[in-house]
N, C-alpha and C positions, 0 to 999 in steps of 0.2 A: 734629394732633389737636385737636378742639374742647374748650374748657373744659367741665367738668361742668355749670355753670350754664346755658350755651347749650343743651345737650342737654335739660336738664330743662325749660327755657322752651319749646323747640320741641315737646317731648312734651306739655306742658300745653296749648299752643295746639292741637295736633292733637286732643286729647281734647275740648276746648271746641268745635272745629269739627265734630267727629263728633256731639256731643250736639245742636248746633244743626241739623245735617242730619237727624238722627233725628226731632227735634221738628217740623221743617218738613214732613217726609214724612208724619208722623202727622196733621198739620193739613191736608194736601192742598195745600200751597203750593209743592211742588217741581215744576218744569216740565221734564219729560223731553224730550230731543231725541235722535232716532235716525233715521238715514237721511234727514237733512235736514228732518225734521218737528219741529214744536214742539207739545207736548201740554200743554193747559191744563185743570186740574181745574175743574169747575163745582160750586158748593155752593148749597144752598137757603138761605133766610133764617134757618133754625134751625141752619145749619152742617152739615146732612146732605149726603151724597154725591148729587149730581144728574147725574153723568156727566163727560164731558170733550169738549173741542173740539180737533181736530188741525189744525194749519195747515201746509201744504206748498206751496212755490212751484215752478212749472214750471222746468225747466232753463234756458229762455230768459228767465225772469223776467217773462213777459208775462201769467201767470195764477196766481192764488192759489186753492188748493183748501182749503176749510174744511169738515171733516167733523165733525158734531156728533152725539154719541150720548148721549141723556138717559135718566134713570130717576128713579123716585120723584116724579114730577110729576103734576099733575091731567090727566085725560083731556081732549082737545080740541086745537084749533089754537093755536099759540103763535108770536109774533113772536120773532125772534132778531136782535139788532143788535150792532154794535160801538159802545161808548160812549166818550166823550172821556177820562175819567180812569181811571187804574189803581187803582181803589178799589172794594172790595166790602164795604161797611159795612152789615151786617144791622141791623135787619130789612127796611129799605126800599131799600137800595142807592142812595140819592139822591146819595151822594158820587161816584158814577160820572159824574155830570153828564149832559148831553144826548148825543144821537147824535154820533159822530165826524163832523165836518163841516168839514174844512179849507178848502173852497171856498165856504162860506157859501151853500149851495143850500137848497132847500126839501125837505121829506120826501116820500118815496115813489117807487117804481120807475115808477109810472104818472103822476107829476107832470110836466107839460110844461115846468116850470121847472128840471128836473133833480132829482137825488136826493142825499141825504147819502152820503158814502163809507161810513158805518156801516150803511146800509140793505142788507138782503139781499133777493134776488129772489123768495123763496118763504117760506111759513110752515112750521113743523115740526108734525107731528101726533103727539100722544101717544095711544097706543092703550089698550085695555081693561086691558092688563097694566102700565100706567103707564110704558111705555118708548116711545121713538121715536128715529129717526135721519134725518138729511138731509145731503146734500153740496151745498155751494155752490161753483161755479167762477166767479170774478169776475176781471175784467181792470182793475179800478179800485182794487185794494188790493195791498199788497206786504208782504214780511217784511224788506225792505231797511232796515237801521238808518239813521236820519237822513232818509229820504225823507218828503216831506210827506204821502204817502198810506200810510205804514207803519202796520200794526196794532200794532207794538211800543210798549209804554208806554200801552196803553189797556185796555179790559175788554170781555168778551163777556157779553151780557145776554139772559136769557130773560124774556119778559113773560107775564102771565096770559092775554092774549087774542091773537087773530090781528091782524096788521098789515093795514089796508085798502089799503095801497100808495099812498095819495094825500093823506091829511089831514096837514097840517103842524101841529105839528112832530113828532108821534109815531106817526101812523097809527092812533090810537085803540086802541093795544095794551094799555092798562091798566097795572096795577102791575107792578113788577119782582119776579120770584119766584125767580130763580137767577142766579148771577153767577160769573165767573172772571176773575182778573187776568192780563193778558197782560204778561209781563215787558218791561222797556225794552230788554233785550238778550237775544238767544237764548242759552240756557245751554249 
């Protein structure tokens, strides 16, 4: 039989853990994982809900699918990139650093020198209803923890303009308008 002090301590820790989980959920920082998918909430620079990105790796590990569903953003074409740091510090999200680029390549899918691992092959269009979605299927990123090309421990960023797919280092995509932290380990 456990001493009463141990039971009380365990109960108190459970209450604290539950409170932290509730607060994190309300803030949009809990990353749900179901069916092998990792869901990352994306927030605007004012902390508003901008949607989510879902990451799912193929069974053979050779392709990563990134499905992005956005809302509450300006109408038009927007670049989506993976950025180096797992930081979404509003209002400018500069703490996220540059594009995820472990091989020190130049920017842009159309760049003959190669592209950053954080570059996506298409832009996302936000429609008249201020929503939009896109699915990227890439073979140069992974969810494998510790792999040099893993998205874990980075951030996903939405920019104010489209990526021109060639101008180093950012594709002339403009300011950062929405961001989501990708956890360092799948939860």
